C-alpha positions as CSV (number, residue, x, y, z in Angstrom):
1,M,-18.2,-16.0,-26.3
2,I,-15.2,-15.2,-23.9
3,A,-16.9,-12.0,-22.8
4,E,-20.3,-13.5,-22.6
5,F,-19.0,-16.1,-20.3
6,G,-17.4,-13.6,-18.1
7,L,-20.5,-11.6,-17.9
8,A,-22.5,-14.7,-17.1
9,A,-19.9,-15.7,-14.3
10,L,-20.2,-12.3,-12.8
11,W,-23.9,-12.2,-12.7
12,L,-24.0,-15.7,-11.0
13,A,-21.3,-14.6,-8.6
14,A,-23.5,-11.6,-7.7
15,A,-26.6,-13.8,-7.1
16,L,-24.6,-16.0,-5.0
17,S,-23.4,-13.0,-2.7
18,V,-27.2,-12.1,-2.3
19,L,-27.9,-15.7,-1.4
20,Q,-24.9,-15.6,1.2
21,L,-26.1,-12.5,2.9
22,A,-29.9,-13.9,3.0
23,L,-28.6,-17.2,4.6
24,S,-26.5,-15.7,7.0
25,A,-29.0,-13.0,8.1
26,F,-32.0,-15.2,8.4
27,G,-29.9,-18.3,9.8
28,L,-28.6,-15.9,12.6
29,T,-31.9,-14.0,13.5
30,G,-33.9,-17.2,13.3
31,G,-31.3,-19.5,14.8
32,R,-31.7,-21.9,12.0
33,D,-28.7,-24.0,11.6
34,A,-29.9,-25.4,8.5
35,L,-29.6,-22.1,6.8
36,M,-26.1,-21.2,8.1
37,A,-24.6,-24.6,6.9
38,P,-24.4,-23.9,3.4
39,V,-22.8,-20.4,3.8
40,R,-19.1,-21.7,3.6
41,S,-19.9,-23.5,0.3
42,V,-21.7,-20.5,-1.1
43,A,-18.9,-18.2,-0.5
44,V,-16.4,-20.7,-2.1
45,V,-18.4,-21.0,-5.1
46,Q,-18.9,-17.1,-5.3
47,G,-15.1,-16.8,-5.1
48,A,-14.5,-19.3,-7.8
49,L,-16.9,-17.6,-10.2
50,T,-15.4,-14.0,-9.6
51,M,-11.9,-15.4,-10.4
52,L,-13.4,-16.9,-13.6
53,A,-14.7,-13.7,-14.7
54,F,-11.5,-12.0,-14.2
55,A,-9.8,-14.7,-15.9
56,A,-12.1,-14.1,-18.9
57,L,-11.0,-10.5,-19.1
58,I,-7.5,-11.1,-19.0
59,A,-7.9,-13.6,-22.0
60,L,-9.9,-10.7,-23.8
61,F,-6.9,-8.4,-23.4
62,V,-4.2,-10.8,-24.1
63,R,-6.1,-11.7,-27.5
64,V,-6.7,-8.0,-28.0
65,D,-10.6,-8.7,-28.8
66,L,-11.4,-5.4,-30.0
67,S,-15.1,-6.1,-30.1
68,V,-15.1,-5.6,-26.2
69,A,-15.3,-1.9,-25.6
70,L,-13.0,-1.9,-22.6
71,V,-10.3,-3.7,-24.7
72,A,-10.6,-1.4,-27.8
73,A,-10.2,1.6,-25.4
74,N,-7.1,0.4,-23.6
75,D,-5.4,-2.4,-25.7
76,H,-3.4,-2.4,-28.6
77,S,-2.0,-5.4,-31.0
78,Q,1.6,-3.9,-31.0
79,K,1.9,-3.9,-27.3
80,P,4.2,-6.3,-25.4
81,L,2.4,-9.3,-24.0
82,L,3.2,-8.3,-20.5
83,Y,1.5,-5.1,-21.0
84,R,-1.6,-6.6,-22.8
85,F,-1.8,-8.9,-19.6
86,A,-1.2,-6.2,-17.1
87,G,-3.3,-3.8,-18.8
88,T,-6.2,-5.9,-17.7
89,W,-6.1,-3.7,-14.6
90,G,-4.7,-0.6,-15.9
91,N,-8.2,0.9,-16.4
92,H,-11.2,1.8,-14.4
93,E,-13.4,-1.3,-15.0
94,G,-10.6,-3.7,-15.0
95,S,-9.1,-2.5,-11.8
96,M,-12.7,-2.8,-10.3
97,L,-13.1,-6.3,-11.5
98,L,-9.7,-7.0,-9.8
99,W,-11.1,-5.6,-6.7
100,V,-14.3,-8.0,-6.8
101,A,-12.1,-11.0,-7.8
102,V,-9.9,-10.6,-4.8
103,L,-12.7,-9.8,-2.7
104,G,-14.3,-12.9,-3.6
105,L,-11.0,-15.0,-3.3
106,A,-10.5,-13.7,0.1
107,G,-14.1,-14.5,1.2
108,A,-13.5,-18.1,-0.1
109,A,-10.3,-18.4,1.8
110,V,-12.1,-17.4,5.1
111,A,-14.8,-20.1,4.4
112,L,-12.1,-22.7,3.6
113,L,-9.5,-22.0,6.2
114,E,-11.0,-20.5,9.2
115,R,-11.9,-23.0,12.0
116,R,-11.1,-20.8,15.2
117,L,-14.3,-18.7,15.4
118,P,-17.4,-20.0,16.8
119,E,-19.7,-21.1,13.6
120,R,-22.3,-18.1,14.3
121,T,-19.4,-15.6,14.2
122,L,-18.0,-17.0,11.2
123,V,-21.3,-16.9,9.4
124,A,-21.9,-13.3,10.3
125,T,-18.5,-12.5,9.1
126,L,-19.2,-14.0,5.8
127,G,-22.5,-12.2,5.7
128,A,-20.8,-8.9,6.0
129,Q,-18.1,-9.9,3.4
130,A,-21.2,-10.8,1.0
131,F,-22.8,-7.2,1.9
132,I,-19.5,-5.8,0.8
133,A,-19.5,-7.7,-2.4
134,I,-23.1,-6.9,-3.4
135,G,-22.2,-3.3,-3.7
136,F,-19.3,-3.6,-5.7
137,F,-21.1,-6.3,-8.0
138,A,-23.9,-3.6,-8.6
139,F,-21.2,-1.0,-9.5
140,L,-19.7,-3.3,-12.1
141,L,-22.9,-4.5,-13.6
142,F,-24.8,-1.6,-13.6
143,A,-22.3,1.3,-13.8
144,S,-19.0,0.0,-15.2
145,N,-19.6,-3.4,-17.2
146,P,-16.1,-4.6,-18.3
147,F,-17.7,-7.0,-20.9
148,A,-19.8,-4.6,-22.9
149,R,-19.5,-5.2,-26.6
150,L,-18.7,-2.8,-29.3
151,D,-20.1,-2.8,-32.8
152,P,-18.8,-2.3,-34.9
153,A,-15.2,-3.4,-33.6
154,P,-12.4,-0.9,-34.6
155,A,-9.6,-2.1,-36.6
156,E,-7.2,-1.2,-33.8
157,G,-7.2,-0.3,-30.0
158,L,-6.2,3.0,-28.6
159,G,-3.5,1.4,-26.4
160,L,-2.5,1.9,-22.8
161,N,-1.3,5.1,-21.1
162,P,2.4,4.7,-21.9
163,L,3.3,5.9,-18.3
164,L,1.6,2.6,-17.4
165,Q,3.6,0.5,-19.7
166,D,6.0,-0.7,-17.3
167,P,6.8,-3.9,-15.2
168,G,5.6,-1.9,-12.1
169,L,2.0,-2.3,-13.5
170,A,2.1,-6.1,-13.1
171,F,3.2,-5.7,-9.6
172,H,2.0,-2.4,-7.8
173,P,-1.8,-2.2,-8.3
174,P,-2.3,-6.1,-7.4
175,T,-0.5,-5.8,-4.1
176,L,-2.2,-2.6,-3.2
177,Y,-5.5,-4.4,-4.0
178,F,-4.6,-7.3,-1.9
179,G,-3.9,-5.0,0.9
180,Y,-7.2,-3.1,0.5
181,V,-9.2,-6.3,0.5
182,G,-7.4,-7.7,3.2
183,L,-8.8,-4.9,5.1
184,S,-12.1,-5.6,4.0
185,V,-11.8,-9.0,5.7
186,A,-10.8,-7.4,8.9
187,F,-13.8,-5.3,8.6
188,S,-16.2,-8.2,8.2
189,F,-14.5,-9.9,11.1
190,A,-15.3,-6.9,13.3
191,V,-18.9,-6.7,12.1
192,G,-19.3,-10.4,12.9
193,A,-18.0,-9.9,16.3
194,L,-20.2,-7.2,16.9
195,V,-23.4,-8.9,15.7
196,T,-22.8,-11.8,17.6
197,R,-21.4,-10.0,20.8
198,D,-18.0,-12.2,20.5
199,V,-15.3,-9.5,20.8
200,G,-12.4,-11.1,22.6
201,P,-8.9,-12.9,22.2
202,V,-10.3,-15.7,19.9
203,F,-11.8,-13.2,17.5
204,A,-8.7,-11.2,17.6
205,R,-6.4,-14.2,16.8
206,A,-8.7,-15.1,13.8
207,M,-8.5,-11.6,12.3
208,R,-4.8,-11.1,13.1
209,P,-3.3,-13.0,10.1
210,W,-5.8,-11.0,7.7
211,V,-4.5,-7.8,9.1
212,L,-1.0,-8.9,8.9
213,G,-1.4,-10.0,5.2
214,A,-3.0,-7.0,4.2
215,W,-0.4,-4.8,5.9
216,I,2.6,-6.7,4.0
217,F,0.7,-6.3,0.8
218,L,0.0,-2.5,1.4
219,T,3.8,-2.2,2.5
220,L,5.0,-3.9,-0.6
221,G,2.6,-2.1,-2.9
222,I,3.4,1.4,-1.7
223,T,7.2,0.7,-1.7
224,A,7.0,-0.6,-5.2
225,G,4.9,2.3,-6.5
226,S,7.2,4.9,-4.6
227,Y,10.2,3.3,-6.7
228,W,8.0,3.0,-10.0
229,A,7.2,6.7,-9.8
230,Y,10.9,7.6,-8.9
231,Y,12.3,6.1,-11.9
232,E,9.4,6.2,-14.5
233,L,8.1,9.9,-14.3
234,G,11.6,11.7,-14.4
235,W,11.3,14.1,-11.8
236,G,13.6,12.7,-9.0
237,G,11.4,12.4,-6.3
238,W,10.2,9.4,-4.5
239,W,7.1,10.8,-2.8
240,F,5.3,13.9,-3.7
241,W,2.1,13.9,-1.3
242,D,0.1,13.5,-4.2
243,P,-3.8,12.6,-3.3
244,V,-3.5,9.3,-5.0
245,E,-0.3,8.5,-3.1
246,N,-1.9,9.5,0.1
247,A,-4.9,7.3,-1.0
248,S,-2.7,4.3,-0.6
249,L,-0.7,5.7,2.6
250,M,-4.0,6.2,4.6
251,P,-4.9,2.7,4.8
252,W,-1.4,1.7,5.7
253,L,-1.3,4.0,8.5
254,A,-4.5,2.7,10.1
255,A,-3.6,-1.0,9.2
256,T,-0.4,-0.5,11.2
257,A,-2.4,1.1,14.1
258,L,-4.9,-2.0,13.8
259,L,-2.0,-4.6,13.7
260,H,-0.6,-3.3,17.1
261,S,-4.1,-3.0,18.7
262,V,-5.3,-6.5,17.5
263,T,-2.1,-8.0,18.9
264,V,-2.6,-6.5,22.4
265,L,-6.4,-8.0,22.2
266,A,-5.1,-11.4,20.9
267,T,-2.2,-11.7,23.6
268,R,-3.5,-9.6,26.4
269,D,-7.1,-9.2,26.1
270,G,-6.8,-5.5,25.9
271,L,-8.2,-2.7,23.7
272,R,-11.3,-4.4,22.7
273,A,-13.4,-1.5,21.6
274,W,-10.4,0.5,20.1
275,T,-9.6,-2.8,18.0
276,I,-13.1,-2.9,16.5
277,M,-13.0,0.9,15.7
278,L,-9.7,0.8,14.0
279,A,-10.9,-2.1,11.9
280,V,-13.8,0.0,10.7
281,V,-11.4,3.1,10.2
282,A,-8.9,0.9,8.2
283,F,-11.5,-0.3,5.8
284,S,-12.9,3.2,5.6
285,M,-9.6,4.6,4.5
286,S,-9.2,1.8,1.7
287,M,-12.9,3.0,0.6
288,V,-11.8,6.7,0.6
289,G,-8.7,5.8,-1.5
290,T,-11.3,3.9,-3.8
291,F,-13.6,6.9,-4.2
292,L,-10.5,9.3,-4.6
293,V,-9.0,7.4,-7.7
294,R,-12.3,6.5,-9.3
295,S,-14.7,9.4,-8.7
296,G,-13.2,11.6,-11.4
297,I,-12.5,14.4,-8.9
298,L,-8.6,13.6,-9.4
299,T,-6.6,14.0,-12.6
300,S,-3.6,11.6,-12.4
301,V,-2.0,8.9,-14.2
302,H,-3.5,6.7,-11.5
303,A,-7.0,8.1,-11.5
304,F,-9.1,5.9,-14.1
305,A,-12.6,7.5,-13.8
306,V,-14.2,10.6,-15.2
307,D,-17.7,9.7,-15.1
308,P,-19.2,11.5,-12.0
309,T,-22.0,8.9,-11.7
310,R,-19.4,6.3,-10.9
311,G,-18.0,8.5,-8.3
312,G,-21.5,9.1,-6.7
313,F,-22.1,5.3,-6.8
314,I,-18.8,4.7,-4.8
315,L,-19.7,7.7,-2.5
316,A,-23.0,5.7,-1.8
317,L,-21.2,2.6,-1.1
318,L,-18.9,4.2,1.3
319,A,-21.9,5.9,3.1
320,I,-23.7,2.6,3.5
321,Y,-20.8,0.5,4.5
322,I,-19.0,3.0,6.9
323,G,-22.2,4.5,8.2
324,G,-23.7,1.0,8.8
325,A,-20.7,-0.2,10.6
326,L,-20.6,3.1,12.7
327,A,-23.9,2.7,13.6
328,L,-23.8,-0.9,14.6
329,F,-20.7,0.1,16.6
330,A,-22.6,2.8,18.4
331,L,-25.5,0.2,19.1
332,R,-23.2,-2.6,20.2
333,V,-20.3,-1.1,21.7
334,G,-21.9,-1.1,25.2
335,T,-21.9,-4.9,24.9
336,V,-18.2,-5.1,24.4
337,R,-16.7,-5.7,27.9
338,E,-13.5,-4.0,29.2
339,G,-10.4,-6.0,28.6
340,Q,-7.4,-6.3,31.1
341,R,-6.2,-3.1,32.4
342,F,-2.6,-1.9,32.3
343,D,-0.4,0.9,33.6
344,A,0.8,3.9,31.4
345,V,4.2,2.6,31.6
346,S,4.0,-0.7,29.9
347,R,4.0,-2.2,26.5
348,E,0.3,-2.0,26.1
349,G,0.6,1.9,27.1
350,A,3.7,2.0,24.5
351,L,1.3,0.6,22.0
352,V,-1.7,2.8,22.6
353,A,0.7,5.8,22.3
354,N,1.8,4.3,19.1
355,N,-1.9,4.1,17.9
356,L,-2.6,7.6,19.0
357,L,0.3,9.0,17.0
358,L,-0.5,6.9,14.0
359,S,-4.1,8.3,14.1
360,A,-2.7,11.8,14.4
361,I,-0.9,11.4,11.3
362,L,-3.5,9.9,9.4
363,G,-5.7,12.9,10.5
364,V,-3.1,15.1,9.2
365,V,-2.7,13.2,5.8
366,L,-6.6,13.0,5.6
367,I,-7.1,16.6,6.2
368,G,-4.4,17.7,3.7
369,T,-5.9,15.2,1.0
370,L,-9.5,16.1,1.4
371,Y,-9.4,19.7,2.3
372,P,-8.4,21.2,-1.2
373,L,-11.1,18.9,-2.9
374,A,-13.7,20.3,-0.4
375,V,-12.8,23.9,-1.2
376,E,-12.7,23.2,-4.9
377,G,-16.2,21.7,-4.6
378,L,-17.6,24.7,-2.5
379,T,-15.9,27.7,-4.0
380,G,-14.4,26.5,-7.4
381,G,-11.1,28.0,-6.1
382,K,-8.0,26.0,-6.5
383,L,-5.9,25.3,-3.4
384,S,-2.7,23.5,-3.3
385,V,-1.6,21.5,-0.3
386,G,1.8,20.1,-0.9
387,P,5.0,18.8,0.8
388,P,5.6,22.0,2.9
389,Y,2.3,21.1,4.8
390,F,2.7,17.4,5.2
391,N,6.4,17.6,6.1
392,A,5.8,20.3,8.9
393,A,2.8,18.7,10.1
394,A,3.2,15.0,9.8
395,G,7.3,15.1,10.1
396,P,7.5,15.6,13.8
397,L,5.0,13.4,14.6
398,A,6.7,10.7,12.6
399,L,9.8,11.2,14.4
400,I,8.3,10.9,17.7
401,L,6.5,7.8,16.5
402,V,9.8,6.1,15.3
403,A,11.1,6.8,18.9
404,M,8.3,5.4,20.5
405,M,8.6,2.2,18.1
406,G,12.3,1.9,19.3
407,A,11.4,2.0,23.0
408,G,8.2,-0.1,22.9
409,P,9.6,-3.5,22.6
410,L,11.9,-2.9,25.8
411,V,8.8,-2.2,28.1
412,R,7.4,-5.1,30.0
413,W,3.7,-6.1,29.4
414,R,1.2,-4.9,32.1
415,R,3.4,-2.8,34.1
416,D,7.0,-1.4,34.2
417,D,9.2,1.1,35.9
418,G,10.1,4.1,34.1
419,V,13.7,4.2,35.2
420,A,14.2,0.7,34.4
421,V,12.9,1.4,30.9
422,L,15.4,4.4,30.6
423,K,18.3,2.1,31.6
424,R,17.2,-0.4,28.9
425,M,17.3,2.3,26.5
426,A,20.7,3.7,27.6
427,L,22.7,2.3,24.6
428,P,20.2,3.4,21.7
429,I,20.1,6.8,23.3
430,L,23.7,7.1,23.5
431,I,24.0,5.9,19.8
432,A,21.4,8.5,19.0
433,V,23.5,11.4,20.5
434,V,26.6,10.2,18.9
435,A,24.8,10.2,15.6
436,F,23.3,13.7,16.3
437,A,27.0,15.2,17.1
438,A,28.4,13.3,13.9
439,V,25.7,14.5,11.5
440,W,26.0,18.1,12.7
441,L,29.8,18.2,12.7
442,R,30.0,16.6,9.0
443,A,27.0,18.7,7.5
444,P,26.6,21.8,9.7
445,G,23.9,23.5,7.4
446,I,21.7,20.3,7.4
447,G,17.9,21.2,8.1
448,V,16.3,20.4,11.5
449,L,14.1,17.5,10.4
450,P,16.8,15.7,8.4
451,L,19.1,16.0,11.3
452,L,16.5,14.7,13.7
453,G,15.6,12.1,11.3
454,L,19.0,10.6,11.1
455,T,19.4,10.7,14.8
456,V,16.3,9.0,15.6
457,A,16.9,6.5,12.8
458,A,20.2,5.5,14.3
459,G,18.8,5.2,17.9
460,A,15.8,3.3,16.6
461,A,18.0,0.7,14.6
462,V,19.9,-0.1,17.7
463,A,16.8,-0.4,19.8
464,S,15.0,-2.5,17.1
465,V,17.3,-5.4,17.5
466,A,17.5,-4.9,21.5
467,P,14.8,-7.6,22.0
468,L,17.4,-10.3,20.8
469,W,19.9,-9.2,23.2
470,K,20.7,-12.0,25.9
471,R,18.4,-14.4,24.1
472,K,19.1,-17.8,22.6
473,L,18.7,-17.0,19.1
474,W,17.9,-20.6,17.8
475,R,15.1,-20.5,20.3
476,T,13.8,-17.0,19.8
477,P,10.3,-17.4,18.0
478,L,9.9,-16.4,14.2
479,F,7.5,-13.7,15.0
480,T,9.9,-12.0,17.3
481,Y,12.4,-11.7,14.4
482,G,9.8,-10.5,12.3
483,M,9.1,-7.8,14.7
484,V,12.9,-7.0,15.0
485,V,13.3,-6.9,11.2
486,A,10.2,-4.7,10.7
487,H,11.3,-2.1,13.2
488,L,14.7,-2.1,11.7
489,G,13.2,-1.5,8.2
490,I,11.5,1.4,9.5
491,A,14.6,3.1,11.0
492,V,16.5,2.3,7.6
493,A,13.9,3.9,5.3
494,L,13.9,7.0,7.7
495,A,17.7,7.1,7.3
496,G,17.0,7.0,3.6
497,M,14.4,9.8,3.7
498,A,16.4,12.0,5.9
499,S,19.6,11.7,3.8
500,E,17.8,12.1,0.4
501,A,16.3,15.3,1.9
502,A,19.5,16.6,3.3
503,F,22.2,15.6,1.1
504,T,20.6,15.6,-2.6
505,Q,22.5,17.7,-5.2
506,E,21.0,18.8,-8.6
507,T,22.3,20.4,-11.7
508,L,20.5,21.3,-14.6
509,V,22.7,22.0,-17.8
510,A,22.6,22.5,-21.5
511,A,25.3,20.3,-22.7
512,R,27.0,19.9,-26.1
513,P,28.5,16.5,-27.3
514,G,32.0,16.3,-25.8
515,E,31.4,18.7,-22.8
516,T,31.9,17.4,-19.1
517,H,29.7,18.4,-16.1
518,R,29.8,17.5,-12.5
519,V,27.1,16.6,-9.8
520,G,28.3,15.5,-6.4
521,P,31.4,13.4,-6.9
522,W,30.4,12.3,-10.4
523,A,31.9,13.9,-13.7
524,L,29.6,13.1,-16.7
525,R,30.7,13.6,-20.3
526,F,28.0,14.1,-22.8
527,D,28.9,11.9,-25.9
528,G,25.8,12.7,-28.1
529,V,22.4,11.3,-28.8
530,E,21.2,8.8,-31.4
531,P,17.7,7.7,-32.5
532,I,16.5,4.1,-31.6
533,A,13.3,2.0,-31.7
534,G,11.4,-0.4,-29.2
535,E,8.3,-2.6,-29.7
536,N,5.9,0.2,-29.7
537,W,7.9,3.3,-29.2
538,T,10.8,5.3,-30.8
539,A,13.3,7.5,-28.9
540,I,16.2,9.8,-28.6
541,E,18.8,8.2,-26.4
542,G,21.4,10.1,-24.9
543,T,25.1,8.5,-24.2
544,L,27.0,10.0,-21.1
545,T,30.3,8.5,-19.8
546,V,30.3,8.8,-16.0
547,R,33.3,8.6,-13.7
548,R,33.7,8.9,-9.9
549,G,37.2,9.8,-8.9
550,D,39.8,7.4,-10.7
551,D,37.4,4.4,-11.5
552,A,36.8,3.2,-15.0
553,G,33.9,5.0,-16.9
554,Y,30.4,3.8,-17.0
555,V,28.0,4.5,-19.8
556,M,24.7,5.9,-19.0
557,R,21.6,6.1,-21.6
558,P,18.6,8.1,-20.8
559,Q,15.8,8.3,-23.2
560,A,13.3,10.7,-24.5
561,R,10.5,8.2,-25.7
562,A,7.7,8.7,-28.1
563,F,4.6,6.5,-28.4
564,S,2.2,6.4,-31.0
565,A,-0.8,4.7,-29.4
566,P,-1.8,6.9,-27.8
567,P,0.6,9.7,-28.7
568,T,2.6,10.4,-25.7
569,E,6.0,11.6,-24.8
570,T,7.8,10.3,-21.7
571,S,11.4,10.6,-20.1
572,E,13.2,7.4,-19.2
573,A,15.8,8.2,-16.4
574,A,19.2,6.6,-16.4
575,I,20.0,5.5,-12.9
576,R,23.5,4.4,-11.7
577,T,23.2,2.5,-8.3
578,V,26.2,2.4,-6.1
579,L,26.5,1.5,-2.3
580,D,26.2,5.1,-1.1
581,G,23.4,6.2,-3.4
582,Q,22.2,6.7,-7.0
583,L,23.2,8.9,-9.9
584,Y,19.9,9.9,-11.7
585,V,20.1,11.4,-15.3
586,V,17.0,12.8,-17.3
587,L,17.4,13.9,-21.0
588,G,15.4,16.7,-21.9
589,K,14.7,18.7,-25.2
590,A,17.5,20.3,-27.7
591,D,17.7,24.1,-28.0
592,E,18.4,26.1,-31.1
593,Q,22.1,25.9,-30.4
594,G,22.2,22.1,-30.6
595,R,22.5,21.9,-27.0
596,W,20.6,19.1,-24.7
597,Q,19.0,19.7,-21.6
598,L,20.4,17.3,-19.1
599,R,19.2,17.3,-15.4
600,L,21.5,15.4,-13.0
601,W,20.9,14.4,-9.4
602,W,23.1,12.8,-6.8
603,K,21.3,11.1,-4.2
604,P,23.2,9.8,-1.3
605,Y,21.7,6.6,0.5
606,V,18.4,7.1,-1.3
607,T,18.0,3.4,-1.9
608,L,17.8,3.0,1.9
609,I,14.1,4.1,1.5
610,W,13.2,0.9,-0.7
611,L,15.5,-1.3,1.2
612,G,13.7,-0.4,4.4
613,G,10.2,-0.9,2.8
614,G,11.4,-4.5,1.8
615,L,12.6,-5.1,5.2
616,V,9.3,-4.0,6.7
617,A,7.4,-6.2,4.6
618,L,9.9,-9.1,5.1
619,G,9.5,-8.7,8.8
620,G,5.7,-8.7,8.5
621,L,6.0,-12.1,6.5
622,L,8.2,-13.5,9.3
623,S,5.8,-12.8,11.8
624,L,2.9,-14.2,9.8
625,V,4.6,-17.5,9.2
626,G,5.7,-17.4,13.0
627,R,2.2,-16.9,14.1
628,V,0.8,-19.6,11.9
629,L,3.5,-22.1,12.8
630,R,2.8,-21.5,16.5
631,E,-0.8,-21.9,16.0
632,R,-0.5,-25.3,14.1
633,R,1.8,-26.6,16.9
634,S,-0.6,-25.4,19.6
635,R,-3.5,-27.4,17.7
636,L,-1.5,-30.5,17.4
637,V,-0.6,-30.5,21.1
638,E,-4.2,-30.0,21.9
639,Q,-5.1,-32.9,19.4
640,Y,-2.9,-35.5,21.0
641,A,-2.9,-34.3,24.5
């Protein structure tokens, strides 16, 4: 009955999304206020029903109801409870239901909370949100039903991909989906403003929290996914420019550009048309990512679909939504009035440069991701576009972007003097020069990009805190602290990336028990192996005693695991984290002489990558809370004035 309840809730939610769109469309075109009045309530009920449908699927997975085809294909009674729960979205149909549930929840939140927009613009926004939902409801109900029954039910399920049996599954996909769906809300706001010709600061202030929230979740999702792949896959890298990784990076780049653009529109009434276009592009990138992961054209631990029909369905949705939005933009862009003008040397000008650089990097990533797929589809030939292309093409642009990021907050709004800006940048520039000289002297053989990366990171870190200079810190707005922390996080992450690229040391050895090997400043004695067993796996576990200088020994235990449902072998890296980096150890196979393969890495300051990502997300959260508190205070002042 739980499956039937979930399916019924899904059908009712789909019907309400059609009703929501119809009420919005007829109410707006006919000027009938009576038709527009129920739109908020319909959106709230639709959101509640989609959440009920998703809760039903969670219950089926936790109970391991093998009469449901999706559960039988992706669940197993011997799995730990966490992976039965998180396994709900560790598959194609469940992940799409999560998408729709978050979409419905976001629409309900807009209906309940938004009070700044004129009612017609809000109704148009909710109508656009319903239009998006209809396509995904149709996709679930007709192409990817998560509640389909299986008769007869098998005695046991096939289980979840062991690479996904990690706590990261409970955190990484939901945060990304909240980010993707947050961009859908921004897209709906843009469509609603175009429909009612209401593009201005009020619209931007209403949209900004949703863009900021989506950006925070995308940042958390990408950061968590990077670390999950780093320790789970056993390959020692934090980013491989895989198409699925790029599928999450591209919306983040677009959302970052949109966040800065919508801030200019909200505070200075500038970049009106550009903000609308970026909202369309940001949601387009989230749709492109959805298509890549679920179309079956990629083979990846993250890619769920293998049915090309589903890929065609999503491609059709992408064409309808993005094509329709671009057509509406073309028709209505002439009605978008020009915002306030500004000089090239101004904070607005710096933000425009920021947007252009982000857009250029987005173009580099998009071309590098889609071009090999296009070549394979047209010619059948395989073409590999990997780190050399992305690093060479996007790396210099990213360095310029971070340098601009450091300078931007030190430039005044509207108009400024170039010489005055250089004077304000004197200390960050001096620190960058000192960093360049220190790194060059310490590591003369370092590559150009890592050298420049460490140089720019040092200057940007100092520049990021410059907006706090000569301020009364207790009176500084919380969103200013958010900007400072987020920019500092970018500098910290860049320093970690450059250090990992420049200073990583790797050693591959075949070790006998009792032998000692070295990597970087570490000495590792291989003590041997022993078999162990977990809840749903067995493993060969290596034991190594590691020392650095004269410190006490520390035991590391890398594992080579074997899962039976489904049959899979995985490597569980052992990682020793210290203040200045990580020691990373992977256990391989034994050879005929009884030696065991060991892969050893010493990665100085690699943890700065994820520390920086956390700081960026924290900065976004501080900005969001600061903006919400300021608007609440403004409303209270107006109320009691």
